[in-house]
PDB file as gemmi writes it, atoms N, CA and C in Angstrom:
CRYST1    1.000    1.000    1.000  90.00  90.00  90.00 P 1                      
ATOM      1  N   UNK A   1      16.526  29.837 -41.235  1.00  0.00           N  
ATOM      2  CA  UNK A   1      17.708  30.649 -40.800  1.00  0.00           C  
ATOM      3  C   UNK A   1      17.037  32.358 -40.756  1.00  0.00           C  
ATOM      4  N   UNK A   2      16.985  32.692 -38.591  1.00  0.00           N  
ATOM      5  CA  UNK A   2      17.179  33.988 -38.844  1.00  0.00           C  
ATOM      6  C   UNK A   2      18.488  34.606 -38.849  1.00  0.00           C  
ATOM      7  N   UNK A   3      18.836  35.505 -39.296  1.00  0.00           N  
ATOM      8  CA  UNK A   3      19.779  37.186 -39.566  1.00  0.00           C  
ATOM      9  C   UNK A   3      19.417  37.649 -38.686  1.00  0.00           C  
ATOM     10  N   UNK A   4      21.051  38.139 -38.086  1.00  0.00           N  
ATOM     11  CA  UNK A   4      21.293  39.168 -36.983  1.00  0.00           C  
ATOM     12  C   UNK A   4      20.947  40.214 -37.965  1.00  0.00           C  
ATOM     13  N   UNK A   5      20.746  41.577 -37.467  1.00  0.00           N  
ATOM     14  CA  UNK A   5      20.380  42.827 -38.063  1.00  0.00           C  
ATOM     15  C   UNK A   5      21.770  43.402 -39.191  1.00  0.00           C  
ATOM     16  N   UNK A   6      22.588  42.956 -38.716  1.00  0.00           N  
ATOM     17  CA  UNK A   6      24.050  43.208 -38.936  1.00  0.00           C  
ATOM     18  C   UNK A   6      24.336  42.320 -40.489  1.00  0.00           C  
ATOM     19  N   UNK A   7      24.245  41.153 -40.105  1.00  0.00           N  
ATOM     20  CA  UNK A   7      24.448  40.217 -41.797  1.00  0.00           C  
ATOM     21  C   UNK A   7      23.268  40.614 -42.727  1.00  0.00           C  
ATOM     22  N   UNK A   8      21.459  41.137 -41.881  1.00  0.00           N  
ATOM     23  CA  UNK A   8      20.665  41.254 -43.104  1.00  0.00           C  
ATOM     24  C   UNK A   8      21.696  42.606 -43.573  1.00  0.00           C  
ATOM     25  N   UNK A   9      22.093  43.568 -42.918  1.00  0.00           N  
ATOM     26  CA  UNK A   9      22.119  44.689 -43.441  1.00  0.00           C  
ATOM     27  C   UNK A   9      23.568  45.135 -44.714  1.00  0.00           C  
ATOM     28  N   UNK A  10      24.038  43.745 -44.208  1.00  0.00           N  
ATOM     29  CA  UNK A  10      24.819  43.794 -45.492  1.00  0.00           C  
ATOM     30  C   UNK A  10      24.593  42.744 -46.879  1.00  0.00           C  
ATOM     31  N   UNK A  11      23.774  42.184 -46.627  1.00  0.00           N  
ATOM     32  CA  UNK A  11      22.941  41.999 -48.173  1.00  0.00           C  
ATOM     33  C   UNK A  11      22.127  42.638 -48.282  1.00  0.00           C  
ATOM     34  N   UNK A  12      21.395  44.162 -47.616  1.00  0.00           N  
ATOM     35  CA  UNK A  12      21.082  45.077 -48.052  1.00  0.00           C  
ATOM     36  C   UNK A  12      21.913  46.040 -48.742  1.00  0.00           C  
ATOM     37  N   UNK A  13      22.907  46.209 -48.526  1.00  0.00           N  
ATOM     38  CA  UNK A  13      24.486  47.206 -48.620  1.00  0.00           C  
ATOM     39  C   UNK A  13      24.429  46.572 -50.253  1.00  0.00           C  
ATOM     40  N   UNK A  14      24.757  44.964 -50.173  1.00  0.00           N  
ATOM     41  CA  UNK A  14      24.860  44.130 -51.951  1.00  0.00           C  
ATOM     42  C   UNK A  14      24.095  44.876 -52.395  1.00  0.00           C  
ATOM     43  N   UNK A  15      22.761  44.521 -52.253  1.00  0.00           N  
ATOM     44  CA  UNK A  15      21.718  44.654 -53.080  1.00  0.00           C  
ATOM     45  C   UNK A  15      21.342  46.458 -53.442  1.00  0.00           C  
ATOM     46  N   UNK A  16      21.531  47.430 -52.889  1.00  0.00           N  
ATOM     47  CA  UNK A  16      21.737  48.681 -52.969  1.00  0.00           C  
ATOM     48  C   UNK A  16      23.098  49.123 -53.606  1.00  0.00           C  
ATOM     49  N   UNK A  17      23.964  48.514 -53.714  1.00  0.00           N  
ATOM     50  CA  UNK A  17      25.469  48.500 -54.903  1.00  0.00           C  
ATOM     51  C   UNK A  17      25.009  48.000 -56.093  1.00  0.00           C  
ATOM     52  N   UNK A  18      23.964  46.433 -56.258  1.00  0.00           N  
ATOM     53  CA  UNK A  18      23.680  46.323 -57.075  1.00  0.00           C  
ATOM     54  C   UNK A  18      22.908  47.325 -57.856  1.00  0.00           C  
ATOM     55  N   UNK A  19      21.445  47.859 -57.134  1.00  0.00           N  
ATOM     56  CA  UNK A  19      20.547  48.690 -57.462  1.00  0.00           C  
ATOM     57  C   UNK A  19      21.124  50.199 -58.507  1.00  0.00           C  
ATOM     58  N   UNK A  20      22.534  50.417 -57.683  1.00  0.00           N  
ATOM     59  CA  UNK A  20      23.576  51.673 -57.644  1.00  0.00           C  
ATOM     60  C   UNK A  20      24.237  51.698 -59.463  1.00  0.00           C  
ATOM     61  N   UNK A  21      23.951  50.346 -59.718  1.00  0.00           N  
ATOM     62  CA  UNK A  21      24.871  50.028 -60.857  1.00  0.00           C  
ATOM     63  C   UNK A  21      23.743  49.531 -62.210  1.00  0.00           C  
ATOM     64  N   UNK A  22      22.565  49.521 -61.707  1.00  0.00           N  
ATOM     65  CA  UNK A  22      21.291  48.975 -63.129  1.00  0.00           C  
ATOM     66  C   UNK A  22      21.255  50.208 -63.452  1.00  0.00           C  
ATOM     67  N   UNK A  23      21.426  50.717 -64.945  1.00  0.00           N  
ATOM     68  CA  UNK A  23      20.891  51.885 -65.101  1.00  0.00           C  
ATOM     69  C   UNK A  23      19.035  51.473 -65.456  1.00  0.00           C  
ATOM     70  N   UNK A  24      18.740  50.128 -65.722  1.00  0.00           N  
ATOM     71  CA  UNK A  24      17.366  50.235 -65.933  1.00  0.00           C  
ATOM     72  C   UNK A  24      16.593  50.066 -64.494  1.00  0.00           C  
ATOM     73  N   UNK A  25      17.226  49.585 -63.273  1.00  0.00           N  
ATOM     74  CA  UNK A  25      16.394  49.681 -62.197  1.00  0.00           C  
ATOM     75  C   UNK A  25      16.644  50.846 -61.258  1.00  0.00           C  
ATOM     76  N   UNK A  26      17.748  51.411 -61.244  1.00  0.00           N  
ATOM     77  CA  UNK A  26      17.807  52.818 -60.529  1.00  0.00           C  
ATOM     78  C   UNK A  26      16.467  53.917 -60.561  1.00  0.00           C  
ATOM     79  N   UNK A  27      16.618  54.182 -61.690  1.00  0.00           N  
ATOM     80  CA  UNK A  27      15.218  55.529 -61.421  1.00  0.00           C  
ATOM     81  C   UNK A  27      13.921  54.760 -60.848  1.00  0.00           C  
ATOM     82  N   UNK A  28      13.544  53.572 -61.128  1.00  0.00           N  
ATOM     83  CA  UNK A  28      12.703  53.526 -60.330  1.00  0.00           C  
ATOM     84  C   UNK A  28      12.299  53.090 -59.260  1.00  0.00           C  
ATOM     85  N   UNK A  29      13.703  52.779 -58.517  1.00  0.00           N  
ATOM     86  CA  UNK A  29      14.213  52.621 -56.940  1.00  0.00           C  
ATOM     87  C   UNK A  29      14.198  54.105 -56.929  1.00  0.00           C  
ATOM     88  N   UNK A  30      14.111  55.001 -57.330  1.00  0.00           N  
ATOM     89  CA  UNK A  30      14.699  56.440 -56.892  1.00  0.00           C  
ATOM     90  C   UNK A  30      13.273  56.845 -56.463  1.00  0.00           C  
ATOM     91  N   UNK A  31      12.310  56.928 -57.796  1.00  0.00           N  
ATOM     92  CA  UNK A  31      10.740  57.423 -58.088  1.00  0.00           C  
ATOM     93  C   UNK A  31      10.216  56.467 -57.237  1.00  0.00           C  
ATOM     94  N   UNK A  32      10.545  55.556 -56.479  1.00  0.00           N  
ATOM     95  CA  UNK A  32       9.159  54.749 -55.889  1.00  0.00           C  
ATOM     96  C   UNK A  32       9.813  55.029 -54.369  1.00  0.00           C  
ATOM     97  N   UNK A  33      10.873  55.124 -54.091  1.00  0.00           N  
ATOM     98  CA  UNK A  33      11.214  56.177 -52.752  1.00  0.00           C  
ATOM     99  C   UNK A  33      11.396  57.144 -52.564  1.00  0.00           C  
ATOM    100  N   UNK A  34      11.354  57.565 -53.634  1.00  0.00           N  
ATOM    101  CA  UNK A  34      11.561  59.498 -53.066  1.00  0.00           C  
ATOM    102  C   UNK A  34      12.659  60.060 -53.111  1.00  0.00           C  
ATOM    103  N   UNK A  35      13.691  58.782 -52.745  1.00  0.00           N  
ATOM    104  CA  UNK A  35      15.161  59.260 -52.729  1.00  0.00           C  
ATOM    105  C   UNK A  35      16.311  59.787 -54.275  1.00  0.00           C  
ATOM    106  N   UNK A  36      17.083  60.359 -53.749  1.00  0.00           N  
ATOM    107  CA  UNK A  36      17.959  61.098 -54.685  1.00  0.00           C  
ATOM    108  C   UNK A  36      19.106  60.140 -55.253  1.00  0.00           C  
ATOM    109  N   UNK A  37      19.919  60.094 -55.894  1.00  0.00           N  
ATOM    110  CA  UNK A  37      21.119  59.630 -55.641  1.00  0.00           C  
ATOM    111  C   UNK A  37      22.152  60.116 -54.935  1.00  0.00           C  
ATOM    112  N   UNK A  38      22.123  61.085 -54.410  1.00  0.00           N  
ATOM    113  CA  UNK A  38      22.985  61.616 -53.314  1.00  0.00           C  
ATOM    114  C   UNK A  38      22.414  60.452 -51.865  1.00  0.00           C  
ATOM    115  N   UNK A  39      21.233  60.772 -51.845  1.00  0.00           N  
ATOM    116  CA  UNK A  39      20.685  59.744 -50.449  1.00  0.00           C  
ATOM    117  C   UNK A  39      21.405  58.407 -50.450  1.00  0.00           C  
ATOM    118  N   UNK A  40      21.563  57.602 -51.645  1.00  0.00           N  
ATOM    119  CA  UNK A  40      22.379  56.231 -52.055  1.00  0.00           C  
ATOM    120  C   UNK A  40      22.821  56.777 -50.879  1.00  0.00           C  
ATOM    121  N   UNK A  41      24.364  57.616 -50.999  1.00  0.00           N  
ATOM    122  CA  UNK A  41      25.942  57.192 -49.973  1.00  0.00           C  
ATOM    123  C   UNK A  41      25.310  57.525 -48.475  1.00  0.00           C  
ATOM    124  N   UNK A  42      24.336  58.760 -48.843  1.00  0.00           N  
ATOM    125  CA  UNK A  42      24.511  59.396 -47.394  1.00  0.00           C  
ATOM    126  C   UNK A  42      23.414  58.328 -46.485  1.00  0.00           C  
ATOM    127  N   UNK A  43      22.180  57.368 -46.789  1.00  0.00           N  
ATOM    128  CA  UNK A  43      21.616  57.312 -46.039  1.00  0.00           C  
ATOM    129  C   UNK A  43      21.634  55.572 -46.065  1.00  0.00           C  
ATOM    130  N   UNK A  44      22.898  54.495 -46.733  1.00  0.00           N  
ATOM    131  CA  UNK A  44      23.347  53.497 -46.390  1.00  0.00           C  
ATOM    132  C   UNK A  44      24.045  52.599 -45.094  1.00  0.00           C  
ATOM    133  N   UNK A  45      23.845  53.766 -44.649  1.00  0.00           N  
ATOM    134  CA  UNK A  45      24.317  53.426 -42.542  1.00  0.00           C  
ATOM    135  C   UNK A  45      22.833  52.795 -42.017  1.00  0.00           C  
ATOM    136  N   UNK A  46      21.834  53.544 -42.902  1.00  0.00           N  
ATOM    137  CA  UNK A  46      20.426  53.303 -41.937  1.00  0.00           C  
ATOM    138  C   UNK A  46      19.539  52.509 -42.343  1.00  0.00           C  
ATOM    139  N   UNK A  47      19.497  51.541 -41.760  1.00  0.00           N  
ATOM    140  CA  UNK A  47      18.817  49.965 -41.262  1.00  0.00           C  
ATOM    141  C   UNK A  47      17.742  50.328 -42.078  1.00  0.00           C  
ATOM    142  N   UNK A  48      16.461  51.212 -41.697  1.00  0.00           N  
ATOM    143  CA  UNK A  48      15.358  51.348 -42.136  1.00  0.00           C  
ATOM    144  C   UNK A  48      15.219  52.232 -44.171  1.00  0.00           C  
ATOM    145  N   UNK A  49      16.179  52.393 -44.667  1.00  0.00           N  
ATOM    146  CA  UNK A  49      16.398  52.829 -45.597  1.00  0.00           C  
ATOM    147  C   UNK A  49      16.839  51.603 -46.730  1.00  0.00           C  
ATOM    148  N   UNK A  50      17.691  50.406 -45.622  1.00  0.00           N  
ATOM    149  CA  UNK A  50      18.187  49.643 -45.881  1.00  0.00           C  
ATOM    150  C   UNK A  50      16.668  48.372 -46.139  1.00  0.00           C  
ATOM    151  N   UNK A  51      15.960  48.632 -45.247  1.00  0.00           N  
ATOM    152  CA  UNK A  51      14.495  47.818 -45.805  1.00  0.00           C  
ATOM    153  C   UNK A  51      13.847  48.213 -46.771  1.00  0.00           C  
ATOM    154  N   UNK A  52      13.865  49.822 -47.020  1.00  0.00           N  
ATOM    155  CA  UNK A  52      13.106  50.026 -47.875  1.00  0.00           C  
ATOM    156  C   UNK A  52      13.770  49.345 -49.154  1.00  0.00           C  
ATOM    157  N   UNK A  53      15.411  49.097 -49.403  1.00  0.00           N  
ATOM    158  CA  UNK A  53      16.417  48.513 -50.466  1.00  0.00           C  
ATOM    159  C   UNK A  53      15.240  47.422 -50.709  1.00  0.00           C  
ATOM    160  N   UNK A  54      15.287  46.818 -49.731  1.00  0.00           N  
ATOM    161  CA  UNK A  54      14.594  45.316 -50.101  1.00  0.00           C  
ATOM    162  C   UNK A  54      13.421  44.636 -50.821  1.00  0.00           C  
ATOM    163  N   UNK A  55      12.725  45.725 -49.962  1.00  0.00           N  
ATOM    164  CA  UNK A  55      11.008  45.652 -50.194  1.00  0.00           C  
ATOM    165  C   UNK A  55      11.345  45.975 -51.740  1.00  0.00           C  
ATOM    166  N   UNK A  56      11.894  46.781 -52.301  1.00  0.00           N  
ATOM    167  CA  UNK A  56      11.790  46.977 -53.877  1.00  0.00           C  
ATOM    168  C   UNK A  56      12.335  45.976 -54.370  1.00  0.00           C  
ATOM    169  N   UNK A  57      13.396  45.317 -54.001  1.00  0.00           N  
ATOM    170  CA  UNK A  57      13.955  44.398 -54.740  1.00  0.00           C  
ATOM    171  C   UNK A  57      12.931  43.243 -54.589  1.00  0.00           C  
ATOM    172  N   UNK A  58      12.158  42.511 -53.265  1.00  0.00           N  
ATOM    173  CA  UNK A  58      11.057  41.717 -53.559  1.00  0.00           C  
ATOM    174  C   UNK A  58       9.744  42.713 -54.056  1.00  0.00           C  
ATOM    175  N   UNK A  59       9.159  42.819 -54.795  1.00  0.00           N  
ATOM    176  CA  UNK A  59       8.523  43.740 -55.955  1.00  0.00           C  
ATOM    177  C   UNK A  59       8.424  42.327 -57.095  1.00  0.00           C  
ATOM    178  N   UNK A  60       9.535  42.222 -57.574  1.00  0.00           N  
ATOM    179  CA  UNK A  60       9.527  41.332 -58.708  1.00  0.00           C  
ATOM    180  C   UNK A  60      10.882  40.060 -58.316  1.00  0.00           C  
ATOM    181  N   UNK A  61      10.203  39.097 -58.423  1.00  0.00           N  
ATOM    182  CA  UNK A  61      10.821  37.720 -58.600  1.00  0.00           C  
ATOM    183  C   UNK A  61      11.935  37.874 -59.518  1.00  0.00           C  
ATOM    184  N   UNK A  62      11.985  38.727 -60.496  1.00  0.00           N  
ATOM    185  CA  UNK A  62      13.085  38.285 -61.516  1.00  0.00           C  
ATOM    186  C   UNK A  62      14.290  39.054 -60.848  1.00  0.00           C  
ATOM    187  N   UNK A  63      13.845  40.174 -60.165  1.00  0.00           N  
ATOM    188  CA  UNK A  63      14.860  41.005 -59.591  1.00  0.00           C  
ATOM    189  C   UNK A  63      15.531  40.749 -58.549  1.00  0.00           C  
ATOM    190  N   UNK A  64      15.286  39.931 -57.848  1.00  0.00           N  
ATOM    191  CA  UNK A  64      15.625  38.624 -56.367  1.00  0.00           C  
ATOM    192  C   UNK A  64      16.401  37.909 -57.459  1.00  0.00           C  
ATOM    193  N   UNK A  65      16.171  37.079 -58.594  1.00  0.00           N  
ATOM    194  CA  UNK A  65      16.997  35.990 -58.911  1.00  0.00           C  
ATOM    195  C   UNK A  65      18.303  36.741 -59.449  1.00  0.00           C  
ATOM    196  N   UNK A  66      17.698  37.699 -60.038  1.00  0.00           N  
ATOM    197  CA  UNK A  66      19.212  38.400 -60.927  1.00  0.00           C  
ATOM    198  C   UNK A  66      20.497  39.145 -59.744  1.00  0.00           C  
ATOM    199  N   UNK A  67      19.357  39.591 -58.581  1.00  0.00           N  
ATOM    200  CA  UNK A  67      20.568  40.407 -57.698  1.00  0.00           C  
ATOM    201  C   UNK A  67      21.247  39.021 -56.720  1.00  0.00           C  
ATOM    202  N   UNK A  68      20.402  37.654 -56.740  1.00  0.00           N  
ATOM    203  CA  UNK A  68      20.924  36.801 -56.285  1.00  0.00           C  
ATOM    204  C   UNK A  68      21.965  35.799 -57.042  1.00  0.00           C  
ATOM    205  N   UNK A  69      21.815  35.910 -57.962  1.00  0.00           N  
ATOM    206  CA  UNK A  69      22.743  35.375 -59.158  1.00  0.00           C  
ATOM    207  C   UNK A  69      23.722  36.336 -59.146  1.00  0.00           C  
ATOM    208  N   UNK A  70      24.400  37.705 -59.090  1.00  0.00           N  
ATOM    209  CA  UNK A  70      24.726  38.524 -59.425  1.00  0.00           C  
ATOM    210  C   UNK A  70      25.760  38.561 -58.051  1.00  0.00           C  
ATOM    211  N   UNK A  71      25.369  38.074 -57.016  1.00  0.00           N  
ATOM    212  CA  UNK A  71      25.894  37.698 -55.683  1.00  0.00           C  
ATOM    213  C   UNK A  71      25.868  36.732 -54.874  1.00  0.00           C  
ATOM    214  N   UNK A  72      25.605  35.723 -55.708  1.00  0.00           N  
ATOM    215  CA  UNK A  72      25.959  34.158 -55.145  1.00  0.00           C  
ATOM    216  C   UNK A  72      25.406  34.062 -54.081  1.00  0.00           C  
ATOM    217  N   UNK A  73      24.408  34.517 -53.482  1.00  0.00           N  
ATOM    218  CA  UNK A  73      23.314  34.112 -52.383  1.00  0.00           C  
ATOM    219  C   UNK A  73      22.366  33.086 -53.384  1.00  0.00           C  
ATOM    220  N   UNK A  74      21.659  32.338 -52.186  1.00  0.00           N  
ATOM    221  CA  UNK A  74      20.698  31.783 -52.732  1.00  0.00           C  
ATOM    222  C   UNK A  74      19.375  32.696 -52.227  1.00  0.00           C  
ATOM    223  N   UNK A  75      18.322  32.394 -53.485  1.00  0.00           N  
ATOM    224  CA  UNK A  75      16.920  33.242 -53.593  1.00  0.00           C  
ATOM    225  C   UNK A  75      16.186  33.422 -52.142  1.00  0.00           C  
ATOM    226  N   UNK A  76      16.430  32.392 -51.663  1.00  0.00           N  
ATOM    227  CA  UNK A  76      15.497  32.355 -50.640  1.00  0.00           C  
ATOM    228  C   UNK A  76      16.058  33.299 -49.106  1.00  0.00           C  
ATOM    229  N   UNK A  77      17.259  34.228 -49.382  1.00  0.00           N  
ATOM    230  CA  UNK A  77      17.955  35.065 -48.201  1.00  0.00           C  
ATOM    231  C   UNK A  77      17.610  36.195 -47.917  1.00  0.00           C  
ATOM    232  N   UNK A  78      16.462  36.860 -49.602  1.00  0.00           N  
ATOM    233  CA  UNK A  78      15.820  38.010 -49.265  1.00  0.00           C  
ATOM    234  C   UNK A  78      15.218  38.144 -47.954  1.00  0.00           C  
ATOM    235  N   UNK A  79      14.219  37.804 -48.023  1.00  0.00           N  
ATOM    236  CA  UNK A  79      12.688  37.797 -47.085  1.00  0.00           C  
ATOM    237  C   UNK A  79      13.209  38.246 -45.709  1.00  0.00           C  
ATOM    238  N   UNK A  80      14.223  36.749 -45.539  1.00  0.00           N  
ATOM    239  CA  UNK A  80      14.463  36.595 -44.095  1.00  0.00           C  
ATOM    240  C   UNK A  80      15.439  38.129 -43.745  1.00  0.00           C  
ATOM    241  N   UNK A  81      15.916  38.238 -44.966  1.00  0.00           N  
ATOM    242  CA  UNK A  81      17.271  39.490 -44.282  1.00  0.00           C  
ATOM    243  C   UNK A  81      16.573  40.586 -44.061  1.00  0.00           C  
ATOM    244  N   UNK A  82      15.234  40.614 -45.059  1.00  0.00           N  
ATOM    245  CA  UNK A  82      14.270  41.705 -44.959  1.00  0.00           C  
ATOM    246  C   UNK A  82      13.590  41.775 -43.360  1.00  0.00           C  
ATOM    247  N   UNK A  83      13.196  40.581 -43.209  1.00  0.00           N  
ATOM    248  CA  UNK A  83      12.555  40.332 -41.683  1.00  0.00           C  
ATOM    249  C   UNK A  83      13.432  40.748 -40.555  1.00  0.00           C  
ATOM    250  N   UNK A  84      14.894  40.784 -40.604  1.00  0.00           N  
ATOM    251  CA  UNK A  84      15.287  41.327 -39.612  1.00  0.00           C  
ATOM    252  C   UNK A  84      15.863  42.539 -39.510  1.00  0.00           C  
ATOM    253  N   UNK A  85      15.410  43.288 -40.268  1.00  0.00           N  
ATOM    254  CA  UNK A  85      15.580  44.880 -40.209  1.00  0.00           C  
ATOM    255  C   UNK A  85      13.964  45.616 -40.113  1.00  0.00           C  
ATOM    256  N   UNK A  86      14.246  46.743 -39.238  1.00  0.00           N  
ATOM    257  CA  UNK A  86      12.545  47.785 -38.628  1.00  0.00           C  
ATOM    258  C   UNK A  86      12.371  47.354 -39.726  1.00  0.00           C  
ATOM    259  N   UNK A  87      10.845  47.389 -39.660  1.00  0.00           N  
ATOM    260  CA  UNK A  87       9.908  47.461 -40.234  1.00  0.00           C  
ATOM    261  C   UNK A  87       9.356  45.786 -40.535  1.00  0.00           C  
ATOM    262  N   UNK A  88      10.766  45.167 -40.895  1.00  0.00           N  
ATOM    263  CA  UNK A  88      10.073  43.892 -41.944  1.00  0.00           C  
ATOM    264  C   UNK A  88       9.182  42.678 -40.872  1.00  0.00           C  
ATOM    265  N   UNK A  89       9.199  43.138 -39.494  1.00  0.00           N  
ATOM    266  CA  UNK A  89       8.721  42.043 -39.164  1.00  0.00           C  
ATOM    267  C   UNK A  89       7.026  41.664 -40.213  1.00  0.00           C  
ATOM    268  N   UNK A  90       6.785  40.504 -39.560  1.00  0.00           N  
ATOM    269  CA  UNK A  90       5.492  40.089 -40.343  1.00  0.00           C  
ATOM    270  C   UNK A  90       4.316  40.631 -39.288  1.00  0.00           C  
ATOM    271  N   UNK A  91       3.436  41.195 -39.904  1.00  0.00           N  
ATOM    272  CA  UNK A  91       2.441  41.393 -39.847  1.00  0.00           C  
ATOM    273  C   UNK A  91       1.140  40.637 -39.254  1.00  0.00           C  
ATOM    274  N   UNK A  92       0.705  40.696 -38.253  1.00  0.00           N  
ATOM    275  CA  UNK A  92      -0.694  39.842 -37.805  1.00  0.00           C  
ATOM    276  C   UNK A  92      -1.976  40.428 -37.492  1.00  0.00           C  
ATOM    277  N   UNK A  93      -2.732  40.103 -38.784  1.00  0.00           N  
ATOM    278  CA  UNK A  93      -4.550  40.441 -39.259  1.00  0.00           C  
ATOM    279  C   UNK A  93      -5.167  40.578 -37.831  1.00  0.00           C  
ATOM    280  N   UNK A  94      -4.991  39.493 -37.289  1.00  0.00           N  
ATOM    281  CA  UNK A  94      -5.804  38.979 -36.346  1.00  0.00           C  
ATOM    282  C   UNK A  94      -5.178  39.946 -34.694  1.00  0.00           C  
TER     283      UNK A  94                                                      
END                                                                             
């Protein structure tokens, strides 16, 4: 199932809210992206930043499962949502 960018942004915003409420993962996200806590709100409407949120989430299957369980989403929805955001297209190495 393909996603519109708008649908993907909604999922990514949910992921951002989930991360912001996760005291264990939030520092790891901020450290890996170079974002500050102030950037979370300021860049929440930036599709590129939202793509970074989903990239981070997909780094660990346990994070995907936890996020999806908390938001009643099927586990296979994160990758196509990421693909619908800027920079999420599959890379062809040939």
